[in-house]
C-alpha positions as CSV (number, residue, x, y, z in Angstrom):
1,X,131.4,65.1,120.6
2,X,130.3,63.3,117.2
3,X,131.2,60.0,116.8
4,X,131.5,57.5,113.9
5,X,129.8,53.7,114.4
6,X,130.3,50.6,112.8
7,X,127.7,47.6,113.3
8,X,128.9,44.5,112.0
9,X,125.9,42.4,110.8
10,X,125.0,38.7,109.7
11,X,125.6,38.6,105.9
12,X,122.0,39.5,104.6
13,X,120.9,41.8,107.2
14,X,122.6,45.1,106.5
15,X,119.5,46.5,105.1
16,X,117.3,45.5,108.1
17,X,120.0,47.1,110.8
18,X,120.1,50.2,108.3
19,X,116.4,50.7,108.6
20,X,116.3,50.1,112.1
21,X,118.8,53.1,112.6
22,X,116.8,55.4,110.0
23,X,113.3,54.7,111.1
24,X,113.7,54.0,114.8
25,X,116.9,55.7,115.7
26,X,115.7,58.6,113.4
27,X,119.4,58.9,112.2
28,X,120.2,60.5,108.6
29,X,124.0,59.6,108.1
30,X,123.5,55.9,107.7
31,X,125.7,53.6,105.0
32,X,125.0,49.9,104.6
33,X,127.9,48.0,103.4
34,X,128.8,44.2,103.0
35,X,128.5,42.9,106.5
36,X,128.3,46.0,108.4
37,X,126.5,49.5,108.8
38,X,128.1,52.7,109.5
39,X,126.3,56.0,111.0
40,X,127.3,58.9,113.2
41,X,126.2,60.3,116.3
42,X,126.8,61.2,120.0
43,X,126.7,59.3,123.5
44,X,123.2,59.2,123.4
45,X,123.3,57.5,120.0
46,X,125.9,54.7,121.3
47,X,123.6,53.8,124.3
48,X,120.5,53.8,121.8
49,X,121.9,51.5,119.6
50,X,123.3,49.1,121.8
51,X,120.0,48.9,123.7
52,X,117.5,48.7,120.9
53,X,119.2,47.2,117.5
54,X,117.3,44.0,117.0
55,X,119.5,42.6,114.0
56,X,123.1,43.8,114.7
57,X,125.9,41.9,116.1
58,X,127.7,44.9,118.3
59,X,128.4,48.5,118.1
60,X,131.8,49.5,117.5
61,X,133.3,53.1,118.0
62,X,135.6,53.8,114.9
63,X,138.6,55.8,115.7
64,X,140.4,56.0,112.6
65,X,141.3,54.6,109.2
66,X,144.7,54.3,107.0
67,X,146.8,52.5,104.9
68,X,149.7,50.2,106.2
69,X,151.7,47.8,104.3
70,X,154.4,47.5,107.2
71,X,154.7,47.6,111.0
72,X,156.1,51.4,111.0
73,X,153.1,52.6,109.3
74,X,150.9,50.5,111.6
75,X,152.5,51.9,114.5
76,X,152.6,55.6,113.6
77,X,148.9,55.4,112.5
78,X,147.8,54.0,115.9
79,X,149.8,56.3,117.7
80,X,148.4,59.0,116.1
81,X,144.9,58.3,117.5
82,X,144.3,60.8,120.7
83,X,143.8,57.7,122.9
84,X,143.7,59.9,126.0
85,X,140.9,61.2,124.8
86,X,139.1,57.5,125.4
87,X,141.3,55.7,127.6
88,X,141.9,56.4,131.2
89,X,145.2,55.7,133.2
90,X,143.5,52.6,134.6
91,X,141.4,51.3,131.7
92,X,142.1,47.9,130.5
93,X,142.6,47.7,126.7
94,X,143.0,44.3,125.5
95,X,143.6,44.1,121.6
96,X,142.0,41.7,119.1
97,X,141.4,41.6,115.4
98,X,141.8,40.4,112.1
99,X,143.7,40.8,108.7
100,X,142.7,39.5,105.3
101,X,144.7,39.9,101.9
102,X,146.9,42.3,103.7
103,X,150.9,42.5,103.7
104,X,150.3,42.6,107.6
105,X,148.9,39.0,107.8
106,X,150.2,38.0,111.4
107,X,147.3,39.0,113.8
108,X,149.5,38.4,116.8
109,X,152.2,40.6,115.4
110,X,149.5,43.2,114.5
111,X,148.3,42.9,118.2
112,X,151.5,43.6,119.6
113,X,152.5,46.8,117.4
114,X,149.1,48.2,118.1
115,X,149.1,47.8,121.9
116,X,152.8,49.0,122.0
117,X,151.6,52.0,119.8
118,X,148.9,52.9,122.4
119,X,151.0,52.5,125.4
120,X,153.6,54.9,123.7
121,X,150.9,57.6,123.2
122,X,149.5,57.2,126.5
123,X,153.0,57.2,128.2
124,X,153.7,60.5,126.6
125,X,150.6,62.0,127.7
126,X,150.3,60.8,131.4
127,X,154.0,60.7,132.1
128,X,153.9,56.9,133.2
129,X,155.5,54.0,131.7
130,X,153.2,51.1,133.1
131,X,149.6,50.7,133.1
132,X,147.9,48.4,135.5
133,X,144.7,47.9,133.4
134,X,142.3,47.6,136.6
135,X,139.6,49.8,135.5
136,X,136.9,49.8,132.7
137,X,137.3,47.2,130.0
138,X,137.8,49.1,126.4
139,X,138.4,46.4,123.9
140,X,140.3,47.4,121.2
141,X,139.5,45.9,117.8
142,X,141.6,46.1,114.3
143,X,140.5,45.2,111.2
144,X,143.1,44.9,108.2
145,X,141.7,44.6,104.7
146,X,143.6,44.9,101.5
147,X,146.3,46.6,103.4
148,X,143.9,49.4,104.7
149,X,143.7,49.3,108.6
150,X,140.6,50.4,110.6
151,X,140.6,50.6,114.7
152,X,137.7,50.5,116.9
153,X,136.6,50.4,120.3
154,X,134.0,48.0,121.1
155,X,131.3,49.4,123.1
156,X,129.0,46.5,123.5
157,X,131.0,43.6,124.9
158,X,129.3,40.6,124.6
159,X,127.8,40.4,121.1
160,X,124.1,41.7,120.8
161,X,122.5,38.7,120.0
162,X,123.2,37.8,123.5
163,X,119.9,39.2,124.8
164,X,119.9,37.9,128.4
165,X,117.0,35.6,128.3
166,X,118.5,32.4,126.9
167,X,121.1,31.1,129.2
168,X,120.6,27.6,128.0
169,X,119.6,26.5,124.5
170,X,118.9,23.3,122.5
171,X,121.5,21.5,120.3
172,X,120.7,23.8,117.3
173,X,119.8,27.2,118.8
174,X,119.1,30.1,115.9
175,X,121.1,33.1,116.5
176,X,118.7,35.8,118.3
177,X,119.5,38.6,115.7
178,X,118.8,36.2,112.8
179,X,115.4,35.2,114.4
180,X,114.6,39.0,114.7
181,X,115.1,39.3,111.0
182,X,112.9,36.6,110.0
183,X,110.1,38.5,112.1
184,X,111.3,41.7,110.4
185,X,111.1,40.5,106.8
186,X,107.8,38.7,107.5
187,X,106.3,42.2,108.8
188,X,104.8,40.6,111.7
189,X,103.6,43.2,114.3
190,X,101.4,41.2,116.3
191,X,98.1,41.9,114.5
192,X,97.4,38.2,113.4
193,X,98.5,35.2,115.2
194,X,101.9,33.6,114.7
195,X,103.3,30.2,114.7
196,X,106.5,28.4,115.1
197,X,105.9,24.5,114.7
198,X,109.8,23.8,115.3
199,X,110.5,26.3,118.2
200,X,113.6,24.7,119.9
201,X,114.5,27.2,122.6
202,X,111.5,29.6,121.5
203,X,113.9,32.0,119.9
204,X,111.8,33.1,116.9
205,X,108.5,33.0,119.2
206,X,110.5,35.4,122.0
207,X,111.6,37.9,119.3
208,X,108.6,38.1,117.8
209,X,106.9,38.8,121.1
210,X,109.7,41.5,121.8
211,X,108.9,43.0,118.6
212,X,105.3,43.2,119.2
213,X,105.4,44.4,122.6
214,X,108.2,47.0,121.6
215,X,110.7,45.8,124.3
216,X,114.2,47.0,123.5
217,X,116.1,43.6,123.1
218,X,119.2,44.9,125.5
219,X,116.9,45.6,128.5
220,X,118.0,42.5,130.3
221,X,121.9,43.0,130.0
222,X,124.5,45.3,130.3
223,X,127.1,46.8,128.0
224,X,130.9,47.5,128.3
225,X,130.5,51.3,127.4
226,X,128.2,51.6,130.3
227,X,131.2,51.6,132.6
228,X,133.4,54.0,130.5
229,X,134.3,57.4,132.0
230,X,133.7,59.2,128.8
231,X,129.9,58.2,128.9
232,X,127.7,59.9,131.2
233,X,125.9,57.3,133.4
234,X,122.8,59.8,133.0
235,X,122.6,59.0,129.3
236,X,122.3,55.3,129.7
237,X,119.9,56.0,132.3
238,X,118.0,58.4,130.2
239,X,117.8,55.9,127.5
240,X,117.0,52.8,129.2
241,X,114.0,54.8,131.0
242,X,112.9,55.9,127.6
243,X,112.8,52.1,126.2
244,X,111.0,51.1,129.6
245,X,108.1,53.7,128.7
246,X,107.6,52.6,125.3
247,X,106.9,48.8,126.3
248,X,103.3,47.6,125.3
249,X,102.5,44.8,127.7
250,X,99.4,43.3,126.3
251,X,99.6,39.8,125.1
252,X,99.9,38.9,121.5
253,X,98.8,35.5,120.0
254,X,102.2,33.5,119.6
255,X,102.1,29.5,119.6
256,X,105.2,27.7,119.7
257,X,105.5,23.9,119.7
258,X,107.9,21.3,119.6
259,X,107.8,17.6,119.7
260,X,110.8,17.7,122.4
261,X,109.2,17.8,125.9
262,X,112.9,19.2,127.0
263,X,112.6,21.9,124.3
264,X,109.4,22.8,125.4
265,X,110.6,23.5,128.9
266,X,113.3,25.3,127.7
267,X,111.2,27.6,125.7
268,X,109.0,28.3,128.6
269,X,111.9,29.1,130.7
270,X,113.1,31.5,128.1
271,X,109.9,33.2,127.5
272,X,109.6,34.0,131.3
273,X,113.3,35.5,131.5
274,X,112.3,37.5,128.5
275,X,109.3,38.9,130.0
276,X,106.8,37.7,127.3
277,X,105.2,34.4,128.8
278,X,101.9,36.1,128.4
279,X,102.2,36.4,124.6
280,X,104.1,33.2,123.9
281,X,102.3,29.7,124.8
282,X,104.5,26.7,124.0
283,X,103.1,23.3,123.7
284,X,104.5,19.8,123.3
285,X,103.2,18.6,119.7
286,X,104.3,17.0,116.5
287,X,104.3,19.9,114.0
288,X,102.4,17.5,111.7
289,X,99.4,17.1,113.7
290,X,98.6,20.8,113.3
291,X,95.3,21.4,111.2
292,X,97.3,23.8,108.9
293,X,94.0,23.9,106.6
294,X,92.1,26.1,109.3
295,X,95.0,28.3,110.7
296,X,95.3,31.8,109.5
297,X,98.2,34.5,110.2
298,X,102.0,34.0,110.0
299,X,104.0,30.8,110.2
300,X,108.0,31.3,110.9
301,X,110.0,28.3,111.0
302,X,113.7,27.0,111.4
303,X,113.1,23.0,110.8
304,X,115.8,20.6,111.3
305,X,118.0,20.5,108.0
306,X,120.6,17.9,108.4
307,X,123.3,19.8,110.1
308,X,123.1,19.4,113.8
309,X,119.5,17.8,114.1
310,X,118.6,14.9,112.3
311,X,120.7,13.4,109.2
312,X,120.2,14.9,106.2
313,X,117.5,12.3,104.5
314,X,115.5,12.4,107.8
315,X,115.3,16.2,107.8
316,X,114.3,16.1,104.0
317,X,111.4,13.4,104.7
318,X,110.3,15.7,107.6
319,X,110.2,18.5,104.8
320,X,107.9,16.3,102.7
321,X,105.6,15.3,105.5
322,X,105.4,18.9,106.4
323,X,104.9,20.3,102.7
324,X,102.0,17.9,102.3
325,X,100.3,19.0,105.4
326,X,100.9,22.5,105.2
327,X,101.6,23.3,101.4
328,X,98.2,24.6,100.6
329,X,97.5,26.1,104.0
330,X,96.3,29.8,103.9
331,X,99.2,31.0,106.5
332,X,101.8,33.1,105.2
333,X,104.7,31.1,105.6
334,X,108.5,31.7,105.9
335,X,111.0,29.0,106.5
336,X,114.9,29.1,107.0
337,X,116.9,26.4,105.6
338,X,120.2,25.6,104.1
339,X,118.8,22.7,101.8
340,X,118.8,24.1,98.2
341,X,116.2,21.2,97.5
342,X,113.9,22.5,99.8
343,X,111.3,23.9,97.1
344,X,111.3,20.4,95.9
345,X,110.9,18.8,99.4
346,X,108.2,20.9,100.4
347,X,106.6,20.8,97.0
348,X,105.6,24.3,96.3
349,X,107.8,26.9,94.7
350,X,108.5,29.8,96.8
351,X,106.8,33.5,96.1
352,X,110.4,34.8,96.9
353,X,113.4,34.0,99.0
354,X,116.3,35.7,100.5
355,X,119.6,34.5,101.3
356,X,121.1,34.6,104.7
357,X,123.5,33.2,107.0
358,X,122.9,31.2,110.2
359,X,126.4,32.1,111.8
360,X,128.7,30.7,108.9
361,X,126.1,28.3,107.4
362,X,124.5,30.1,104.0
363,X,120.9,29.4,104.2
364,X,117.9,30.9,102.5
365,X,114.5,32.2,103.7
366,X,111.8,30.7,101.7
367,X,108.7,33.3,101.8
368,X,105.0,32.0,100.9
369,X,103.0,34.8,101.3
370,X,100.7,35.0,97.9
371,X,97.2,33.2,98.1
372,X,97.8,29.6,98.7
373,X,95.6,28.6,95.7
374,X,98.0,30.1,93.3
375,X,101.1,28.3,94.7
376,X,103.0,26.7,91.9
377,X,103.4,22.8,92.8
378,X,106.9,21.2,91.9
379,X,107.8,17.4,91.9
380,X,109.1,16.6,95.2
381,X,112.5,15.2,95.5
382,X,112.7,11.7,95.7
383,X,114.4,9.9,98.9
384,X,118.2,9.4,98.8
385,X,120.5,6.9,100.8
386,X,120.8,8.2,104.5
387,X,123.4,10.6,105.3
388,X,124.3,11.8,101.8
389,X,124.2,15.6,101.4
390,X,124.1,16.0,97.8
391,X,122.2,19.7,96.9
392,X,123.3,21.1,100.3
393,X,124.6,24.8,100.2
394,X,128.5,24.8,101.1
395,X,128.6,21.1,101.1
396,X,132.3,20.9,101.9
397,X,132.3,23.6,104.6
398,X,129.4,21.9,106.4
399,X,131.2,18.6,106.6
400,X,134.1,20.3,108.1
401,X,131.6,21.8,110.4
402,X,130.2,18.6,111.3
403,X,133.8,16.9,111.9
404,X,134.7,19.6,114.1
405,X,131.5,19.1,116.3
406,X,132.1,15.2,116.7
407,X,135.6,16.0,118.2
C-alpha cells in the first residue's frame, strides 16, 4: 500500500532531510517545504525513515487534507478517512494538534470533533459503540493552517532526536538532530580529526561518530509503529538487520573536551551507550589551552552564548579569548551561536553562515573553511556591562525563555 509521509524538521534542516531521503533512502518523490519534508513510500519506507533519518524530528503518515471553516466540515472530512484500514478495534487513538490563522482556532474543540468523527466511522464499520483503546498506540495528529486541515498518524512516538543514548544531559543540551546537521553541513566523514572543545554531554562528537560508523541513529530505541497490526513485524526486522550490517566499527579520530568534570563523565557515559566509545575520546580541559596552531581537521562547537550557560558578557568574553587563540588556526571551524555579534567577538568574518534553530531559539552556524591566512579580521566588539543582551537574536523571546526557566 503506497503511503504519503511528512517529516517535520527544525527550520533550516529541510534540505538536509530531503537529501537523506533521496540519496540514502533512494526515494525520488521528495518535496521540501518550510519546516517539513513530504515523500511517498510503503511500509518498508516507514520503517527505514524512522530508523535512519538523522535530522528529522518524526515521521508522520498523512491520511487526508481538506478545507474546513466550521466544525461540520471538520467532522465530515475526518469521518471520510477509511479509519478501519488503520485502526483495529482495540487501538488507542489519542488526538492532538495545532491550529494557526484559522476559523477553527480552539484546539480542545477540534480534538473533540476529530475524536468524535473517528469513533463515528469505526462504530459503523465495527458495529460497536465503545472502544476500550487497550491496544497499540496510534497517535492521531492534526494541523490546521489557514483553514486547511491535515490529519496524520504519528509513526515514531517519541521524537527522532531521542536516540536512546542520552538519558541524562547537561544544563544546555544541543538537540541530537541539530548536532547531526552540523556534522553534515561540515561534510565530515571520518577522514580527518574532529574536535569539540565545548562538548557538554557529548552530543556533537557522538553524532559525528554515528555518521562516520554508519550507525543508524534509531538502532537503540523503539517506535510506536513497530506495534501496529498493519505493519508486518518482518518488515521492521529486515530494516534493522540491514542497518546493523552496514555498521563500520573501526574507530575514528574524535576528541571532545569540556572544562566541567561532570560534563566529561556524562559525555563518556553517553558515548558508551551509543556504542561509539572507541571513536570518541573525552577529556577534561579548558578549551583555551588547546594548541590550535598545530591542529588540523574540523572543529564543531556549540559554545555557551548567554542563554542557559553563563551571562551574555561572560559568554562574549570567552568568545573573544577563543578567537584570539583559534582565529588563525588551520582548522575548519563550524560554530553555532545565537549572538549576532559573534564574528566581532571571534575577530574574523565567517566564510559563510547558515540560519538554524536550536529548538525555538534562532541561531547561526558560522563557517570558517577557507585557508586561515585569508580570513578577514574584524574589530572585536567591546565589553558591555554584565547581563546586557544587545545584539542577540530574538532578544524579547529569549528574555521570556529565561524568565520561564527561573520559575
